[in-house]
N, C-alpha and C positions, 0 to 999 in steps of 0.2 A: 718491205725491205726493212729488218731492225737497224739498230744503230751501229753494232759491229760489222754487219754486210756492207753498211753505206761506209764505214770508215775503211774497210779493205778496198773498195771501189776506188775511193778517193786516193789511197795510198799507191794503187796500181796506176791511176791515171798519172799520177805526180811522178812516177817512176818511169813510165813510158816517155813522158817528156823531157828526160835528162837521159834515158839509157844510151843514146849515141855518144854523148859527150863523157859519161864514165866508161864506156867501152875504149875510149882513144888511150887512158891510162892502166884501166885495170881489166881489160879482155881478158876472158879465161878464168876470172875469179867470181866469188860470190859476195854480193853485196847485201848487209844488212841496211833495211830502208825503214825509217820511222818518223813520223811527222814531216812529212815531203822533203826528206834530205837523207843522204848517205850517212850512215853512223859507223860504217866501218866495213872491210874488205878481207876476205878469206878464202882460203884455198880449198874448202870443201863446205859443202852444204850444211852438214852436221855441226861444223865449228861455227859457222854463222848463226844457225838457229840456236845453239847453246848459248851463244853470246847473247842473243835476242831475249832469251829466257832469263839469264843472268842480269840483264840490264833492265828490263822493263817488266819481269814477270811473266807467269804463265797465262795470265788472262789479258795480256795486252795486245793490241793490233799492231804487227809490223811483218814485212816481205823480207824474204830472203829469195834472190833471184840471182840466177847465173847470167853473166855478161857474156853474152853469146849470141851470134848469129842464126843460132836454130831454133825452134820451137820449144818452150819450156814446158816440161812435166808438171801436172799439177800433184801436188803433195799433200797428204791428208795430215793434219795434226795428229788424229788417232794413230797412223801409221807410225810417224815420228817418235811417238811417246811409248810405242811397244804394245797399244792397247787393241791393235787389230792385226789378225794374223791370217796369213794364207793357208788353208787346210786342202790338200790334195789327195 
């Protein structure tokens, strides 16, 4: 596992430790999570992701998670940046 993968795993672990507490005040919102702490809450994944890029840069490791009691979908950076398209 490379350094970025390790950083993502560490951020996810830290996030999961505080998920329930964050949900009490921000349920249904999207959290921008970096350096093991919430950095902001947003009404959409896109807004949180754009804030993360603006604050930390495109090469930074950060999480955007929905504060919900349902399984979270995996989101690809290439999908978010519009570099990947579905051809039918």
